[in-house]
A tleap script that builds the chain and sets N, CA, C and O, in Angstrom:
source leaprc.protein.ff14SB
mol = sequence {
  NMET ASP ILE LYS PRO LEU LEU LYS LYS ILE
  THR ASN GLY ASP THR GLN ALA PHE SER GLU
  ILE VAL ARG HIE TYR GLN ARG PRO LEU PHE
  GLY PHE LEU GLY ARG MET ALA LEU SER GLN
  ALA HIE ALA GLU ASP VAL ALA GLN GLU THR
  PHE LEU ARG ALA TRP ARG ASN ILE GLY GLU
  TYR ARG PRO GLU LEU ALA GLU PHE SER THR
  TRP LEU PHE THR ILE ALA ARG ASN LEU ALA
  LEU ASN ASP LEU SER ARG THR ALA ASN GLN
  ARG GLU LEU PRO ALA GLN GLU ASP ARG HIE
  GLU PRO VAL CYS GLU GLU LEU GLN PRO ILE
  GLU GLN LEU VAL ILE GLY GLU GLN ASN LYS
  ASN LEU TYR VAL ALA LEU ARG GLN LEU PRO
  LEU PRO ASP ARG SER ALA LEU ALA LEU CALA
}
set mol.1.N position { 0.929 -1.119 -0.206 }
set mol.1.CA position { -0.215 0.349 -0.076 }
set mol.1.C position { 1.093 1.126 0.122 }
set mol.1.O position { 2.126 1.038 0.785 }
set mol.2.N position { 0.449 2.040 -0.912 }
set mol.2.CA position { 1.629 3.659 -1.007 }
set mol.2.C position { 0.607 4.253 -0.187 }
set mol.2.O position { -0.601 4.219 -0.423 }
set mol.3.N position { 1.317 4.938 1.038 }
set mol.3.CA position { 0.905 5.363 1.884 }
set mol.3.C position { 1.083 7.069 1.625 }
set mol.3.O position { 0.462 8.061 2.007 }
set mol.4.N position { 1.909 6.901 1.030 }
set mol.4.CA position { 2.091 8.953 0.597 }
set mol.4.C position { 0.824 9.427 0.180 }
set mol.4.O position { 0.352 10.386 0.791 }
set mol.5.N position { 0.078 8.829 -0.922 }
set mol.5.CA position { -1.191 9.722 -1.160 }
set mol.5.C position { -2.291 9.757 0.084 }
set mol.5.O position { -3.175 10.549 0.411 }
set mol.6.N position { -1.941 8.877 0.456 }
set mol.6.CA position { -3.171 8.957 1.856 }
set mol.6.C position { -2.623 10.094 3.015 }
set mol.6.O position { -3.353 10.806 3.705 }
set mol.7.N position { -1.144 10.058 3.026 }
set mol.7.CA position { -0.607 11.095 3.907 }
set mol.7.C position { -1.297 12.626 3.757 }
set mol.7.O position { -1.775 13.391 4.595 }
set mol.8.N position { -1.108 12.722 2.143 }
set mol.8.CA position { -1.297 13.875 1.625 }
set mol.8.C position { -2.588 14.394 2.064 }
set mol.8.O position { -2.900 15.567 2.268 }
set mol.9.N position { -3.352 13.240 2.189 }
set mol.9.CA position { -5.234 13.512 2.322 }
set mol.9.C position { -5.226 13.854 3.661 }
set mol.9.O position { -5.717 14.956 3.907 }
set mol.10.N position { -4.894 13.349 4.398 }
set mol.10.CA position { -5.165 13.416 5.428 }
set mol.10.C position { -4.186 14.772 6.073 }
set mol.10.O position { -4.380 15.139 7.232 }
set mol.11.N position { -3.441 15.255 5.450 }
set mol.11.CA position { -2.907 16.865 6.177 }
set mol.11.C position { -3.783 17.460 5.529 }
set mol.11.O position { -3.920 18.649 5.816 }
set mol.12.N position { -4.427 17.049 4.752 }
set mol.12.CA position { -5.770 18.113 3.780 }
set mol.12.C position { -6.793 18.143 4.647 }
set mol.12.O position { -7.525 19.133 4.612 }
set mol.13.N position { -7.031 17.219 5.476 }
set mol.13.CA position { -8.160 17.123 6.814 }
set mol.13.C position { -8.942 15.814 6.636 }
set mol.13.O position { -9.781 15.444 7.458 }
set mol.14.N position { -8.613 15.096 5.467 }
set mol.14.CA position { -9.768 13.719 4.905 }
set mol.14.C position { -9.707 12.798 6.024 }
set mol.14.O position { -8.607 12.248 6.081 }
set mol.15.N position { -10.519 12.445 6.934 }
set mol.15.CA position { -10.647 11.633 7.661 }
set mol.15.C position { -10.692 10.293 7.426 }
set mol.15.O position { -10.274 9.354 8.103 }
set mol.16.N position { -11.503 10.347 5.911 }
set mol.16.CA position { -11.651 8.594 5.629 }
set mol.16.C position { -10.329 8.335 4.959 }
set mol.16.O position { -10.091 7.176 4.620 }
set mol.17.N position { -9.300 9.427 4.691 }
set mol.17.CA position { -7.995 8.686 4.593 }
set mol.17.C position { -7.494 7.914 5.424 }
set mol.17.O position { -6.978 6.836 5.129 }
set mol.18.N position { -7.596 8.416 6.651 }
set mol.18.CA position { -6.794 7.830 7.499 }
set mol.18.C position { -7.508 6.437 8.457 }
set mol.18.O position { -7.018 5.819 9.403 }
set mol.19.N position { -9.090 6.245 7.631 }
set mol.19.CA position { -9.822 5.073 8.108 }
set mol.19.C position { -9.287 3.921 7.288 }
set mol.19.O position { -9.572 2.750 7.542 }
set mol.20.N position { -8.439 4.327 6.213 }
set mol.20.CA position { -7.884 3.553 4.990 }
set mol.20.C position { -6.873 2.999 5.945 }
set mol.20.O position { -6.991 1.843 6.349 }
set mol.21.N position { -5.525 4.046 6.464 }
set mol.21.CA position { -5.047 3.374 7.300 }
set mol.21.C position { -5.040 2.698 8.217 }
set mol.21.O position { -4.056 2.008 8.483 }
set mol.22.N position { -6.060 2.707 8.905 }
set mol.22.CA position { -6.527 1.485 9.944 }
set mol.22.C position { -6.999 0.472 9.670 }
set mol.22.O position { -6.772 -0.567 10.291 }
set mol.23.N position { -7.723 0.566 8.717 }
set mol.23.CA position { -8.074 -0.773 7.793 }
set mol.23.C position { -7.105 -1.777 7.713 }
set mol.23.O position { -7.205 -2.973 7.983 }
set mol.24.N position { -5.884 -0.943 7.189 }
set mol.24.CA position { -4.458 -1.551 6.393 }
set mol.24.C position { -3.995 -2.265 7.838 }
set mol.24.O position { -3.985 -3.491 7.948 }
set mol.25.N position { -3.648 -1.449 8.835 }
set mol.25.CA position { -2.699 -1.751 9.410 }
set mol.25.C position { -3.497 -2.563 10.809 }
set mol.25.O position { -2.729 -3.190 11.540 }
set mol.26.N position { -4.829 -2.563 11.143 }
set mol.26.CA position { -5.494 -2.858 12.141 }
set mol.26.C position { -4.904 -4.252 12.316 }
set mol.26.O position { -3.905 -4.356 13.027 }
set mol.27.N position { -5.320 -5.121 11.853 }
set mol.27.CA position { -4.877 -6.952 11.730 }
set mol.27.C position { -3.301 -7.099 11.983 }
set mol.27.O position { -3.047 -7.797 12.964 }
set mol.28.N position { -2.181 -6.582 11.296 }
set mol.28.CA position { -1.086 -6.649 11.992 }
set mol.28.C position { -0.575 -5.882 13.389 }
set mol.28.O position { 0.430 -5.967 14.095 }
set mol.29.N position { -1.473 -5.301 13.404 }
set mol.29.CA position { -0.916 -4.140 14.528 }
set mol.29.C position { -1.585 -5.088 15.910 }
set mol.29.O position { -0.876 -5.433 16.855 }
set mol.30.N position { -2.900 -5.377 15.816 }
set mol.30.CA position { -3.194 -6.780 16.777 }
set mol.30.C position { -2.136 -7.638 16.763 }
set mol.30.O position { -1.477 -7.566 17.800 }
set mol.31.N position { -1.840 -8.215 16.176 }
set mol.31.CA position { -1.040 -9.544 15.816 }
set mol.31.C position { 0.395 -9.210 16.410 }
set mol.31.O position { 1.130 -9.979 17.030 }
set mol.32.N position { 0.587 -8.085 16.127 }
set mol.32.CA position { 2.299 -7.863 16.898 }
set mol.32.C position { 2.019 -7.777 18.826 }
set mol.32.O position { 2.610 -8.445 19.674 }
set mol.33.N position { 0.642 -6.446 19.109 }
set mol.33.CA position { 0.338 -6.746 20.161 }
set mol.33.C position { 0.143 -7.787 20.919 }
set mol.33.O position { 0.414 -7.532 22.092 }
set mol.34.N position { -0.268 -9.017 20.713 }
set mol.34.CA position { -0.544 -10.122 20.702 }
set mol.34.C position { 0.582 -10.733 21.211 }
set mol.34.O position { 0.599 -11.143 22.372 }
set mol.35.N position { 1.701 -10.858 20.328 }
set mol.35.CA position { 3.293 -11.514 20.182 }
set mol.35.C position { 3.894 -10.502 21.462 }
set mol.35.O position { 4.986 -10.712 21.991 }
set mol.36.N position { 3.036 -9.445 21.828 }
set mol.36.CA position { 4.105 -8.545 22.701 }
set mol.36.C position { 3.511 -9.469 24.448 }
set mol.36.O position { 3.988 -9.215 25.554 }
set mol.37.N position { 2.509 -10.401 24.185 }
set mol.37.CA position { 1.861 -11.046 25.344 }
set mol.37.C position { 0.615 -10.261 26.153 }
set mol.37.O position { 0.227 -10.577 27.277 }
set mol.38.N position { 0.012 -9.045 25.240 }
set mol.38.CA position { -0.834 -8.318 25.841 }
set mol.38.C position { -2.273 -9.467 25.686 }
set mol.38.O position { -2.376 -10.419 24.912 }
set mol.39.N position { -3.204 -9.001 26.647 }
set mol.39.CA position { -4.529 -9.930 26.572 }
set mol.39.C position { -5.396 -9.398 25.257 }
set mol.39.O position { -4.990 -8.283 24.929 }
set mol.40.N position { -6.371 -9.831 24.493 }
set mol.40.CA position { -7.116 -9.262 23.980 }
set mol.40.C position { -7.452 -7.893 24.028 }
set mol.40.O position { -7.485 -7.136 23.057 }
set mol.41.N position { -7.712 -7.596 25.252 }
set mol.41.CA position { -8.390 -6.446 25.683 }
set mol.41.C position { -7.778 -5.643 25.900 }
set mol.41.O position { -8.214 -4.493 25.851 }
set mol.42.N position { -6.321 -5.969 26.280 }
set mol.42.CA position { -5.441 -4.735 26.657 }
set mol.42.C position { -5.120 -4.582 25.114 }
set mol.42.O position { -5.316 -3.410 24.795 }
set mol.43.N position { -4.637 -5.462 23.892 }
set mol.43.CA position { -4.522 -5.345 22.661 }
set mol.43.C position { -5.244 -4.117 21.935 }
set mol.43.O position { -4.810 -3.135 21.332 }
set mol.44.N position { -6.348 -4.515 22.201 }
set mol.44.CA position { -7.366 -3.189 21.196 }
set mol.44.C position { -6.816 -2.064 21.948 }
set mol.44.O position { -6.176 -1.171 21.391 }
set mol.45.N position { -7.093 -2.093 23.417 }
set mol.45.CA position { -6.850 -0.619 23.850 }
set mol.45.C position { -5.711 0.207 23.701 }
set mol.45.O position { -5.778 1.432 23.596 }
set mol.46.N position { -4.422 -0.609 23.687 }
set mol.46.CA position { -3.383 -0.181 23.052 }
set mol.46.C position { -3.507 0.262 21.459 }
set mol.46.O position { -2.929 1.294 21.117 }
set mol.47.N position { -4.461 -0.715 20.209 }
set mol.47.CA position { -4.156 -0.401 19.421 }
set mol.47.C position { -5.166 0.885 19.158 }
set mol.47.O position { -4.879 1.660 18.246 }
set mol.48.N position { -5.991 1.041 19.718 }
set mol.48.CA position { -7.024 2.336 19.784 }
set mol.48.C position { -6.229 3.615 20.002 }
set mol.48.O position { -6.268 4.595 19.258 }
set mol.49.N position { -5.494 3.487 21.121 }
set mol.49.CA position { -4.736 4.718 21.510 }
set mol.49.C position { -3.672 5.046 20.370 }
set mol.49.O position { -3.552 6.140 19.818 }
set mol.50.N position { -2.868 3.816 20.099 }
set mol.50.CA position { -1.575 3.841 18.674 }
set mol.50.C position { -2.703 4.599 17.728 }
set mol.50.O position { -2.196 5.707 17.557 }
set mol.51.N position { -3.704 4.586 17.170 }
set mol.51.CA position { -4.234 5.130 16.254 }
set mol.51.C position { -4.564 6.390 16.390 }
set mol.51.O position { -4.441 7.243 15.510 }
set mol.52.N position { -5.100 6.604 17.759 }
set mol.52.CA position { -5.613 8.217 18.341 }
set mol.52.C position { -4.304 8.852 18.109 }
set mol.52.O position { -4.271 9.756 17.273 }
set mol.53.N position { -3.049 8.465 18.817 }
set mol.53.CA position { -1.655 9.170 18.985 }
set mol.53.C position { -1.273 9.584 17.586 }
set mol.53.O position { -0.602 10.584 17.332 }
set mol.54.N position { -1.850 8.560 16.513 }
set mol.54.CA position { -0.821 8.537 15.093 }
set mol.54.C position { -1.892 9.908 14.731 }
set mol.54.O position { -1.315 10.964 14.472 }
set mol.55.N position { -3.214 9.903 14.713 }
set mol.55.CA position { -4.244 10.696 13.946 }
set mol.55.C position { -3.599 12.051 14.473 }
set mol.55.O position { -3.153 12.937 13.744 }
set mol.56.N position { -3.621 12.061 15.637 }
set mol.56.CA position { -3.075 13.649 16.620 }
set mol.56.C position { -1.811 14.085 16.010 }
set mol.56.O position { -1.642 15.242 15.625 }
set mol.57.N position { -0.947 13.186 15.922 }
set mol.57.CA position { 0.447 13.714 15.792 }
set mol.57.C position { 1.289 13.415 14.299 }
set mol.57.O position { 2.502 13.391 14.091 }
set mol.58.N position { 0.139 13.201 13.366 }
set mol.58.CA position { 0.760 12.760 11.740 }
set mol.58.C position { 1.249 13.753 11.537 }
set mol.58.O position { 2.170 13.382 10.811 }
set mol.59.N position { 1.395 15.249 11.660 }
set mol.59.CA position { 2.452 16.013 11.435 }
set mol.59.C position { 3.699 16.147 11.801 }
set mol.59.O position { 4.577 16.905 11.389 }
set mol.60.N position { 3.699 15.234 12.719 }
set mol.60.CA position { 5.142 14.779 13.134 }
set mol.60.C position { 5.918 13.581 12.572 }
set mol.60.O position { 7.056 13.273 12.925 }
set mol.61.N position { 5.344 13.085 11.865 }
set mol.61.CA position { 5.606 12.063 11.030 }
set mol.61.C position { 6.741 12.285 9.940 }
set mol.61.O position { 6.292 12.860 8.948 }
set mol.62.N position { 7.983 12.004 9.869 }
set mol.62.CA position { 8.807 12.466 9.014 }
set mol.62.C position { 9.399 11.274 8.090 }
set mol.62.O position { 10.404 10.652 8.434 }
set mol.63.N position { 8.632 10.980 6.777 }
set mol.63.CA position { 8.950 10.035 6.033 }
set mol.63.C position { 10.445 9.733 5.472 }
set mol.63.O position { 10.681 8.719 4.815 }
set mol.64.N position { 11.381 10.650 5.772 }
set mol.64.CA position { 12.712 10.581 5.233 }
set mol.64.C position { 13.387 9.826 6.583 }
set mol.64.O position { 14.478 9.285 6.400 }
set mol.65.N position { 12.874 9.773 7.734 }
set mol.65.CA position { 13.633 9.104 8.736 }
set mol.65.C position { 13.038 7.612 8.644 }
set mol.65.O position { 13.893 6.727 8.609 }
set mol.66.N position { 11.991 7.301 8.609 }
set mol.66.CA position { 11.100 6.072 8.709 }
set mol.66.C position { 9.872 5.694 7.989 }
set mol.66.O position { 8.867 6.389 8.139 }
set mol.67.N position { 9.855 4.663 7.223 }
set mol.67.CA position { 8.635 4.077 6.835 }
set mol.67.C position { 7.120 4.610 7.619 }
set mol.67.O position { 7.284 4.939 8.794 }
set mol.68.N position { 6.180 4.685 7.270 }
set mol.68.CA position { 5.080 4.833 8.125 }
set mol.68.C position { 4.894 3.960 9.200 }
set mol.68.O position { 4.852 4.263 10.392 }
set mol.69.N position { 4.749 2.471 8.515 }
set mol.69.CA position { 4.440 1.484 9.856 }
set mol.69.C position { 5.652 1.324 10.462 }
set mol.69.O position { 5.569 0.633 11.477 }
set mol.70.N position { 6.649 1.678 10.226 }
set mol.70.CA position { 7.771 1.859 11.589 }
set mol.70.C position { 7.481 2.750 12.515 }
set mol.70.O position { 7.733 2.405 13.670 }
set mol.71.N position { 6.877 4.141 12.294 }
set mol.71.CA position { 6.099 4.956 13.066 }
set mol.71.C position { 5.303 4.521 14.083 }
set mol.71.O position { 5.385 4.501 15.311 }
set mol.72.N position { 4.438 4.148 13.186 }
set mol.72.CA position { 2.889 3.401 13.778 }
set mol.72.C position { 3.550 2.421 15.040 }
set mol.72.O position { 3.327 2.566 16.242 }
set mol.73.N position { 4.349 1.479 14.456 }
set mol.73.CA position { 4.419 0.327 15.091 }
set mol.73.C position { 5.471 0.676 16.575 }
set mol.73.O position { 5.396 -0.014 17.592 }
set mol.74.N position { 6.181 1.573 16.463 }
set mol.74.CA position { 6.941 2.273 17.756 }
set mol.74.C position { 5.671 3.002 18.393 }
set mol.74.O position { 5.626 2.937 19.621 }
set mol.75.N position { 4.960 3.470 17.960 }
set mol.75.CA position { 4.143 4.296 18.585 }
set mol.75.C position { 3.475 2.874 19.611 }
set mol.75.O position { 3.656 2.531 20.780 }
set mol.76.N position { 2.880 2.479 18.788 }
set mol.76.CA position { 2.309 0.802 19.770 }
set mol.76.C position { 3.321 -0.036 20.595 }
set mol.76.O position { 2.862 -0.442 21.663 }
set mol.77.N position { 4.374 -0.317 20.370 }
set mol.77.CA position { 5.612 -0.551 20.944 }
set mol.77.C position { 5.785 0.333 22.150 }
set mol.77.O position { 5.830 -0.135 23.288 }
set mol.78.N position { 5.870 1.456 21.919 }
set mol.78.CA position { 6.121 2.070 23.499 }
set mol.78.C position { 5.031 2.212 23.980 }
set mol.78.O position { 5.147 2.079 25.199 }
set mol.79.N position { 3.508 2.513 23.561 }
set mol.79.CA position { 2.296 2.186 24.514 }
set mol.79.C position { 2.213 0.514 25.365 }
set mol.79.O position { 1.598 0.252 26.398 }
set mol.80.N position { 2.979 -0.331 24.590 }
set mol.80.CA position { 2.599 -1.610 25.054 }
set mol.80.C position { 3.604 -1.626 26.135 }
set mol.80.O position { 3.215 -2.249 27.123 }
set mol.81.N position { 4.639 -1.183 26.217 }
set mol.81.CA position { 5.913 -1.322 26.922 }
set mol.81.C position { 5.417 -0.725 28.485 }
set mol.81.O position { 5.652 -1.174 29.607 }
set mol.82.N position { 4.686 0.400 28.073 }
set mol.82.CA position { 4.440 1.278 29.405 }
set mol.82.C position { 3.332 0.407 30.191 }
set mol.82.O position { 3.422 0.149 31.391 }
set mol.83.N position { 2.209 -0.038 29.303 }
set mol.83.CA position { 1.114 -0.789 29.428 }
set mol.83.C position { 1.656 -2.321 30.666 }
set mol.83.O position { 1.105 -2.494 31.753 }
set mol.84.N position { 2.697 -3.146 30.171 }
set mol.84.CA position { 3.211 -3.985 30.472 }
set mol.84.C position { 3.996 -3.743 31.474 }
set mol.84.O position { 3.860 -4.679 32.263 }
set mol.85.N position { 4.766 -2.968 31.877 }
set mol.85.CA position { 5.408 -2.355 32.878 }
set mol.85.C position { 4.717 -1.834 34.226 }
set mol.85.O position { 5.001 -2.069 35.401 }
set mol.86.N position { 3.718 -1.052 33.655 }
set mol.86.CA position { 2.542 -0.340 34.512 }
set mol.86.C position { 2.096 -1.841 35.330 }
set mol.86.O position { 2.203 -1.934 36.552 }
set mol.87.N position { 1.685 -2.760 34.631 }
set mol.87.CA position { 1.083 -3.619 35.244 }
set mol.87.C position { 1.506 -4.855 35.230 }
set mol.87.O position { 0.720 -5.795 35.109 }
set mol.88.N position { 2.621 -4.988 35.334 }
set mol.88.CA position { 3.602 -6.213 35.301 }
set mol.88.C position { 3.363 -7.155 36.556 }
set mol.88.O position { 3.521 -8.375 36.527 }
set mol.89.N position { 3.040 -6.568 37.441 }
set mol.89.CA position { 2.852 -7.386 39.037 }
set mol.89.C position { 1.494 -7.678 39.435 }
set mol.89.O position { 1.155 -8.410 40.364 }
set mol.90.N position { 0.619 -6.923 38.504 }
set mol.90.CA position { -0.881 -7.286 38.866 }
set mol.90.C position { -1.259 -8.669 37.716 }
set mol.90.O position { -1.861 -9.674 38.094 }
set mol.91.N position { -0.884 -8.510 36.625 }
set mol.91.CA position { -1.789 -9.185 35.524 }
set mol.91.C position { -1.838 -10.774 36.123 }
set mol.91.O position { -1.165 -11.364 36.968 }
set mol.92.N position { -2.954 -11.157 35.270 }
set mol.92.CA position { -2.720 -12.360 35.013 }
set mol.92.C position { -2.901 -13.323 33.781 }
set mol.92.O position { -2.876 -12.816 32.660 }
set mol.93.N position { -3.075 -14.620 33.910 }
set mol.93.CA position { -3.593 -14.946 32.377 }
set mol.93.C position { -4.808 -14.673 32.392 }
set mol.93.O position { -5.646 -14.834 33.280 }
set mol.94.N position { -4.933 -13.999 30.767 }
set mol.94.CA position { -6.212 -13.885 30.155 }
set mol.94.C position { -7.326 -15.051 30.220 }
set mol.94.O position { -7.162 -16.148 29.684 }
set mol.95.N position { -8.310 -14.735 30.837 }
set mol.95.CA position { -9.373 -15.412 30.787 }
set mol.95.C position { -9.355 -16.536 29.754 }
set mol.95.O position { -9.245 -17.717 30.082 }
set mol.96.N position { -9.486 -16.047 28.273 }
set mol.96.CA position { -9.005 -16.911 27.417 }
set mol.96.C position { -7.992 -18.025 27.415 }
set mol.96.O position { -8.182 -19.041 26.748 }
set mol.97.N position { -7.276 -17.907 27.907 }
set mol.97.CA position { -5.814 -18.472 28.142 }
set mol.97.C position { -6.314 -19.731 28.609 }
set mol.97.O position { -6.227 -20.724 27.886 }
set mol.98.N position { -7.011 -19.802 30.152 }
set mol.98.CA position { -7.460 -20.623 30.634 }
set mol.98.C position { -8.328 -21.482 29.995 }
set mol.98.O position { -7.997 -22.636 30.266 }
set mol.99.N position { -9.367 -21.440 29.211 }
set mol.99.CA position { -9.741 -22.155 28.628 }
set mol.99.C position { -9.245 -23.048 27.508 }
set mol.99.O position { -8.447 -22.613 26.678 }
set mol.100.N position { -9.730 -24.360 27.469 }
set mol.100.CA position { -9.374 -25.235 26.057 }
set mol.100.C position { -10.444 -25.431 25.436 }
set mol.100.O position { -11.280 -26.316 25.618 }
set mol.101.N position { -10.423 -24.245 24.372 }
set mol.101.CA position { -11.408 -24.307 23.294 }
set mol.101.C position { -11.059 -25.038 22.135 }
set mol.101.O position { -10.100 -24.597 21.502 }
set mol.102.N position { -11.546 -25.925 21.767 }
set mol.102.CA position { -10.945 -26.425 20.281 }
set mol.102.C position { -10.635 -25.566 19.166 }
set mol.102.O position { -11.513 -24.862 18.667 }
set mol.103.N position { -9.418 -25.573 18.728 }
set mol.103.CA position { -8.874 -25.213 17.807 }
set mol.103.C position { -9.240 -25.341 16.551 }
set mol.103.O position { -9.335 -24.367 15.803 }
set mol.104.N position { -9.525 -26.759 16.127 }
set mol.104.CA position { -10.437 -27.211 14.943 }
set mol.104.C position { -11.181 -28.496 15.247 }
set mol.104.O position { -10.678 -29.550 15.637 }
set mol.105.N position { -12.604 -28.211 14.978 }
set mol.105.CA position { -12.965 -29.497 15.410 }
set mol.105.C position { -13.325 -30.728 15.066 }
set mol.105.O position { -14.274 -31.486 15.266 }
set mol.106.N position { -11.977 -30.722 14.305 }
set mol.106.CA position { -11.583 -32.092 14.200 }
set mol.106.C position { -10.488 -32.851 15.265 }
set mol.106.O position { -10.008 -33.984 15.290 }
set mol.107.N position { -10.351 -31.741 16.063 }
set mol.107.CA position { -9.044 -31.951 16.980 }
set mol.107.C position { -9.744 -33.099 18.175 }
set mol.107.O position { -10.940 -32.979 18.440 }
set mol.108.N position { -8.862 -34.264 18.899 }
set mol.108.CA position { -9.098 -34.861 19.443 }
set mol.108.C position { -9.366 -34.203 21.259 }
set mol.108.O position { -8.294 -33.696 21.592 }
set mol.109.N position { -10.205 -34.105 22.198 }
set mol.109.CA position { -9.984 -33.663 23.473 }
set mol.109.C position { -8.216 -33.396 23.642 }
set mol.109.O position { -7.562 -32.359 23.757 }
set mol.110.N position { -7.778 -35.021 23.589 }
set mol.110.CA position { -6.553 -34.965 24.400 }
set mol.110.C position { -5.653 -33.776 23.377 }
set mol.110.O position { -4.834 -32.996 23.863 }
set mol.111.N position { -5.901 -33.817 22.311 }
set mol.111.CA position { -4.982 -32.775 21.283 }
set mol.111.C position { -5.973 -31.085 21.855 }
set mol.111.O position { -5.368 -30.041 22.097 }
set mol.112.N position { -6.720 -31.153 21.905 }
set mol.112.CA position { -6.902 -29.865 22.502 }
set mol.112.C position { -6.304 -29.416 23.908 }
set mol.112.O position { -5.876 -28.287 24.149 }
set mol.113.N position { -6.340 -30.304 24.646 }
set mol.113.CA position { -5.708 -30.130 26.008 }
set mol.113.C position { -4.044 -29.523 25.713 }
set mol.113.O position { -3.692 -28.354 25.869 }
set mol.114.N position { -3.155 -30.692 25.240 }
set mol.114.CA position { -1.968 -30.529 24.669 }
set mol.114.C position { -2.145 -29.104 23.768 }
set mol.114.O position { -1.302 -28.349 24.252 }
set mol.115.N position { -2.751 -28.491 22.835 }
set mol.115.CA position { -2.147 -27.527 22.606 }
set mol.115.C position { -2.414 -26.167 23.466 }
set mol.115.O position { -1.813 -25.095 23.399 }
set mol.116.N position { -3.381 -26.507 24.201 }
set mol.116.CA position { -4.243 -25.130 25.229 }
set mol.116.C position { -2.853 -24.978 26.240 }
set mol.116.O position { -2.394 -23.868 26.508 }
set mol.117.N position { -2.442 -25.856 26.597 }
set mol.117.CA position { -0.978 -26.427 27.531 }
set mol.117.C position { 0.032 -25.598 26.982 }
set mol.117.O position { 0.782 -24.828 27.582 }
set mol.118.N position { -0.038 -25.850 25.752 }
set mol.118.CA position { 1.578 -25.159 24.901 }
set mol.118.C position { 1.301 -23.929 24.771 }
set mol.118.O position { 2.242 -23.165 24.987 }
set mol.119.N position { 0.066 -23.361 24.415 }
set mol.119.CA position { -0.177 -22.044 24.177 }
set mol.119.C position { 0.109 -21.101 25.411 }
set mol.119.O position { 0.687 -20.014 25.407 }
set mol.120.N position { -0.605 -21.999 26.780 }
set mol.120.CA position { -0.407 -21.090 28.165 }
set mol.120.C position { 0.967 -21.220 28.571 }
set mol.120.O position { 1.385 -20.394 29.383 }
set mol.121.N position { 1.847 -22.236 28.090 }
set mol.121.CA position { 2.961 -22.583 28.923 }
set mol.121.C position { 3.844 -21.287 28.159 }
set mol.121.O position { 4.658 -20.617 28.796 }
set mol.122.N position { 3.442 -20.971 26.186 }
set mol.122.CA position { 4.238 -20.279 25.734 }
set mol.122.C position { 3.926 -18.829 26.078 }
set mol.122.O position { 4.788 -17.964 25.920 }
set mol.123.N position { 2.574 -18.513 26.599 }
set mol.123.CA position { 2.205 -17.352 27.345 }
set mol.123.C position { 3.306 -16.776 28.345 }
set mol.123.O position { 4.060 -15.833 28.106 }
set mol.124.N position { 3.261 -17.331 29.201 }
set mol.124.CA position { 3.986 -17.676 30.388 }
set mol.124.C position { 5.260 -17.445 30.260 }
set mol.124.O position { 5.807 -16.581 30.945 }
set mol.125.N position { 6.076 -18.353 29.156 }
set mol.125.CA position { 7.529 -17.841 28.747 }
set mol.125.C position { 7.526 -16.261 27.920 }
set mol.125.O position { 8.422 -15.458 28.181 }
set mol.126.N position { 6.752 -16.021 27.206 }
set mol.126.CA position { 6.989 -14.783 27.161 }
set mol.126.C position { 6.498 -13.770 27.963 }
set mol.126.O position { 6.616 -12.697 27.372 }
set mol.127.N position { 6.089 -13.673 28.856 }
set mol.127.CA position { 5.748 -12.696 30.227 }
set mol.127.C position { 7.270 -12.832 30.831 }
set mol.127.O position { 7.751 -11.868 31.426 }
set mol.128.N position { 7.885 -13.828 30.696 }
set mol.128.CA position { 9.157 -14.117 31.673 }
set mol.128.C position { 10.454 -13.104 30.590 }
set mol.128.O position { 11.535 -12.925 31.152 }
set mol.129.N position { 10.353 -12.712 29.637 }
set mol.129.CA position { 10.990 -12.088 28.811 }
set mol.129.C position { 10.931 -10.969 29.518 }
set mol.129.O position { 10.089 -10.628 30.349 }
set mol.130.N position { 12.413 -10.110 28.925 }
set mol.130.CA position { 12.720 -8.791 29.796 }
set mol.130.C position { 11.847 -7.828 28.750 }
set mol.130.O position { 12.076 -7.957 27.548 }
set mol.131.N position { 10.806 -6.821 29.215 }
set mol.131.CA position { 10.185 -6.241 27.746 }
set mol.131.C position { 11.037 -5.965 26.629 }
set mol.131.O position { 10.676 -6.409 25.539 }
set mol.132.N position { 12.079 -5.326 26.700 }
set mol.132.CA position { 12.768 -4.927 25.121 }
set mol.132.C position { 12.937 -6.339 24.208 }
set mol.132.O position { 12.529 -6.379 23.047 }
set mol.133.N position { 13.584 -7.493 24.864 }
set mol.133.CA position { 13.412 -8.750 24.341 }
set mol.133.C position { 12.167 -9.019 23.664 }
set mol.133.O position { 12.066 -9.562 22.564 }
set mol.134.N position { 11.131 -8.561 24.466 }
set mol.134.CA position { 9.664 -9.441 24.003 }
set mol.134.C position { 9.357 -8.541 23.014 }
set mol.134.O position { 8.996 -9.053 21.954 }
set mol.135.N position { 9.406 -7.141 23.068 }
set mol.135.CA position { 9.341 -6.437 21.799 }
set mol.135.C position { 9.995 -6.488 20.599 }
set mol.135.O position { 9.556 -6.002 19.557 }
set mol.136.N position { 11.313 -7.219 20.753 }
set mol.136.CA position { 12.167 -7.422 19.565 }
set mol.136.C position { 11.425 -9.127 19.137 }
set mol.136.O position { 11.649 -9.563 18.008 }
set mol.137.N position { 10.791 -9.751 19.871 }
set mol.137.CA position { 10.642 -11.003 19.330 }
set mol.137.C position { 9.045 -10.927 18.448 }
set mol.137.O position { 8.832 -11.237 17.276 }
set mol.138.N position { 8.394 -10.577 19.139 }
set mol.138.CA position { 6.929 -9.461 18.900 }
set mol.138.C position { 6.857 -9.057 17.136 }
set mol.138.O position { 5.970 -9.324 16.325 }
set mol.139.N position { 8.513 -8.117 16.895 }
set mol.139.CA position { 8.404 -7.678 15.777 }
set mol.139.C position { 8.401 -8.758 14.841 }
set mol.139.O position { 7.592 -8.996 13.944 }
set mol.140.N position { 9.953 -9.685 15.363 }
set mol.140.CA position { 10.124 -10.680 14.208 }
set mol.140.C position { 8.805 -11.802 13.888 }
set mol.140.O position { 8.897 -12.618 12.972 }
savepdb mol mol.pdb
quit
């Protein structure tokens, strides 16, 4: 997606152009925040705040310094790190991680349990990484 024409429209006050940016980056941003070990609710909050800050500060974006996606994901990363460090001792596993919902209807119950346990262990392991390492891993 060529972002330059959209940015030009946005600086001219076209809010519809920014909604195109949101649609384009929403899914990758949620994936990134999930890999940062944010719960779905926190990821939604951080993503919303990321887009709000991008909208309010679009004039500060400098295309000669970085791609728009880099700028946007840096905002998200900083917000996620702030959120994670602020609530590091207060967090528990998200409720969805405690459930063993079928990943696929064809899986046997034991397979569902194993996959659920693996996901839970992965989430716990991610939470033990230092925040900068977790961020780097999420970007990869």
